[in-house]
C-alpha positions in Angstrom: -12.6 -37.5 -31.1 -14.0 -34.1 -32.2 -17.5 -35.4 -31.3 -16.3 -36.3 -27.8 -14.8 -32.8 -27.3 -18.0 -31.2 -28.5 -20.1 -33.2 -26.0 -17.6 -32.3 -23.2 -17.6 -28.6 -24.0 -21.4 -28.5 -24.1 -21.6 -29.7 -20.5 -19.8 -28.6 -17.3 -16.4 -29.8 -18.5 -14.1 -32.6 -17.4 -12.1 -32.4 -14.2 -9.0 -31.1 -15.9 -11.1 -28.4 -17.7 -12.6 -27.2 -14.5 -9.1 -27.1 -12.9 -7.7 -25.1 -15.7 -10.6 -22.6 -15.5 -10.3 -22.3 -11.7 -6.5 -21.9 -11.9 -6.9 -19.2 -14.6 -9.4 -17.4 -12.4 -7.2 -17.7 -9.3 -4.2 -16.3 -11.3 -6.3 -13.4 -12.6 -7.5 -12.7 -9.0 -4.0 -12.7 -7.7 -2.8 -10.4 -10.4 -5.6 -8.0 -9.7 -4.9 -8.0 -5.9 -1.2 -7.5 -6.6 -1.8 -4.6 -9.0 -4.2 -3.0 -6.5 -1.7 -3.4 -3.7 1.0 -1.6 -5.8 -1.4 1.3 -6.3 -2.1 1.4 -2.6 1.6 1.5 -1.9 2.0 4.3 -4.4 -0.8 6.3 -2.8 0.6 5.8 0.7 4.0 7.1 -0.5 2.4 10.3 -2.0 0.3 10.8 1.2 3.4 10.4 3.4 5.3 12.9 1.4 2.5 15.5 1.6 1.4 14.6 5.2 -1.9 13.7 3.7 -2.6 17.3 2.6 -2.8 16.6 -1.1 -3.0 13.8 -3.6 -4.1 13.4 -7.2 -4.8 10.2 -9.0 -2.2 11.3 -11.6 0.5 11.5 -8.9 -0.4 8.0 -7.8 -0.4 6.6 -11.3 3.0 8.2 -11.9 4.4 6.8 -8.6 3.2 3.3 -9.5 4.4 3.5 -13.1 0.9 3.0 -14.4 -1.5 4.8 -16.6 -4.6 6.6 -15.3 -6.7 4.1 -17.3 -5.1 1.2 -15.4 -5.7 2.9 -12.1 -9.4 3.4 -12.8 -9.7 -0.3 -13.7 -9.0 -1.1 -10.1 -10.4 1.9 -8.2 -13.5 3.7 -9.3 -12.5 7.1 -7.9 -9.9 9.0 -5.9 -12.1 8.4 -2.7 -12.2 4.7 -3.5 -8.4 4.6 -3.6 -8.1 6.7 -0.4 -10.5 4.4 1.4 -8.4 1.4 0.4 -5.3 3.1 1.8 -7.1 3.9 5.0 -8.4 0.4 5.3 -5.0 -1.1 5.0 -3.5 1.4 7.4 -6.1 0.5 10.0 -5.2 -3.2 9.6 -1.6 -2.3 10.2 -2.5 -0.1 13.2 -4.6 -2.9 14.8 -1.7 -5.4 14.5 0.7 -3.0 16.2 -1.5 -2.2 19.2 -2.5 -5.9 19.5 1.2 -6.8 19.7 1.7 -4.1 22.3 -0.6 -5.8 24.8 -0.4 -9.5 24.0 1.8 -10.2 27.1 -0.9 -9.1 29.6 -3.0 -11.9 31.1 -5.3 -9.6 33.1 -8.1 -8.4 30.8 -8.1 -5.0 32.6 -4.4 -4.5 32.0 -4.9 -5.4 28.3 -7.7 -2.8 28.1 -5.7 -0.1 29.7 -2.6 -1.0 27.7 -4.6 -0.9 24.5 -5.9 2.6 25.2 -2.4 3.8 26.0 -0.7 2.0 23.2 -3.1 3.5 20.7 -2.5 7.0 22.1 1.2 6.6 22.0 1.3 5.1 18.5 1.6 8.4 16.5 4.6 9.6 18.5 6.3 6.3 18.1 6.8 6.8 14.3 9.1 9.7 13.9 8.6 13.3 13.0 5.8 12.7 10.6 3.6 11.4 13.5 1.1 10.1 11.0 -0.4 13.4 10.1 -1.3 11.8 6.8 -3.7 9.3 8.5 -5.4 12.0 10.5 -5.9 14.2 7.4 -7.1 11.2 5.5 -9.7 10.2 8.2 -11.1 13.7 8.4 -11.3 14.1 4.7 -13.0 10.7 4.1 -15.4 11.0 7.1 -17.1 14.0 5.6 -18.2 12.1 2.5 -18.2 8.5 3.5 -18.7 8.0 7.3 -20.1 4.5 6.9 -17.3 3.4 4.8 -14.7 4.9 7.2 -16.4 3.0 10.0 -16.0 -0.2 8.0 -12.4 0.6 7.4 -11.8 1.2 11.1 -13.4 -2.1 12.0 -10.1 -3.9 12.9 -9.4 -1.3 15.6 -13.0 -1.1 16.7 -13.2 -4.9 17.0 -9.9 -4.9 19.0 -11.3 -2.5 21.6 -14.7 -4.1 21.7 -13.1 -7.5 22.5 -10.9 -6.0 25.2 -14.0 -4.3 26.8 -16.0 -7.6 26.5 -13.2 -9.6 28.2 -12.8 -7.1 31.0 -16.6 -7.0 31.6 -16.8 -10.7 31.5 -14.1 -11.0 34.1 -16.1 -8.8 36.4 -13.7 -5.9 36.2 -16.2 -3.4 34.8 -19.4 -2.4 36.5 -22.6 -2.8 34.4 -20.9 -1.5 31.2 -22.8 -1.5 27.9 -20.1 -2.9 25.5 -21.1 -1.1 22.3 -21.4 2.3 24.0 -18.2 1.9 25.9 -16.4 0.9 22.7 -17.9 4.0 20.9 -16.5 6.3 23.7 -13.1 4.7 23.7 -12.7 4.7 19.9 -14.0 8.3 19.6 -11.6 9.4 22.4 -8.7 7.7 20.6 -9.5 9.5 17.3 -9.9 12.8 19.0 -6.7 12.5 21.0 -4.7 11.3 18.0 -6.0 14.2 15.9 -4.9 16.7 18.6 -1.5 15.1 18.7 -0.9 14.9 15.0 -2.7 18.0 13.6 -2.8 20.3 16.6 -4.9 21.0 19.7 -7.9 23.0 18.6 -9.4 23.2 22.1 -6.7 25.4 23.5 -6.4 23.7 26.8 -3.6 21.5 28.2 -3.5 18.2 26.4 -3.8 15.2 28.8 -1.1 12.6 28.7 -1.7 8.9 27.9 -1.9 8.0 31.6 -4.7 10.6 32.0 -6.5 9.0 29.0 -6.4 5.5 30.6 -7.5 6.8 34.0 -10.4 8.7 32.5 -11.5 5.8 30.2 -11.5 3.1 32.9 -13.0 5.4 35.4 -15.8 6.1 33.0 -16.5 2.4 32.9 -16.7 2.2 36.7 -13.2 1.0 37.4 -11.2 3.5 39.5 -7.6 2.5 40.0 -4.6 4.5 41.3 -2.5 6.4 38.7 0.5 4.3 39.7 -1.4 1.2 38.4 -1.8 2.8 34.9 1.8 3.9 34.9 3.0 0.4 35.6 0.9 -1.0 32.7 2.3 1.7 30.5 5.9 0.8 31.2 5.2 -2.9 30.3 3.8 -2.1 26.9 5.6 -3.7 23.9 5.4 -0.8 21.5 6.9 -1.3 18.1 9.2 1.5 17.2 10.7 -0.2 14.2 12.8 2.1 12.0 10.9 5.3 12.9 8.6 5.0 9.9 5.1 6.2 10.1 2.2 3.8 9.5 1.8 5.2 6.0 5.5 4.5 5.3 5.1 1.0 6.6 2.1 0.6 4.3 4.0 2.1 1.4 6.5 -0.8 1.7 3.8 -3.5 1.4 0.1 -3.4 2.4 -0.9 -6.1 4.9 2.7 -6.7 6.1 4.1 -4.4 8.7 7.8 -3.6 8.6 10.3 -5.2 11.0 10.0 -3.8 14.5 11.6 -3.9 17.9 10.1 -3.5 21.3 10.2 -0.2 23.1 
């Protein structure tokens, strides 16, 4: 019997042995992901309390009830943790604006609706208006612009798909999809920063209708303001319980809180 086991252990293992090893690895992976998610939730809570203006890894460890040593087993640095928070927040953000336009069948209405939904999102989440996310993006962009771009991919992909659909339907004139997506996403970031952190230009801030009119007009589609206003009224914006995206993330990364339509 011992000789048989010795032969088995020297090879790739029997079916049950492979299954035991795979199950152990799967369990370890799940525990690591769960522990990382708890740390992300803790970081989101700290960022929400401070509006993104301050955070230390010690505060996060204390919030999560973990040691600093444990935190550094999952995240190599403070920036690594902040990037994880921002990545999860962008996934939540993309789900919310996708849900806001899912009812539109016309690709152009989906595009206009997506632009306005994204612009309205900060004001839909209570007094905090997601200042934390704006601070977080500006802070991370200085040191890790490529990683921030990767974290924003769910939102970038959302707008790229909307522009592709509208162009494919013949609603946009000779638009270069990547460049149009860049302009729309850059405009969204700039507008949301002005709404959440303050208008540093010193001129009257356009409203979300102006934003949609300008964006579609820049892509060769000029429609009356009334058309944009109608699309805006038909958006299914999630107002939920007034929590910011960071607060939703603090509840559980990857799963937005319960919401109701505007």
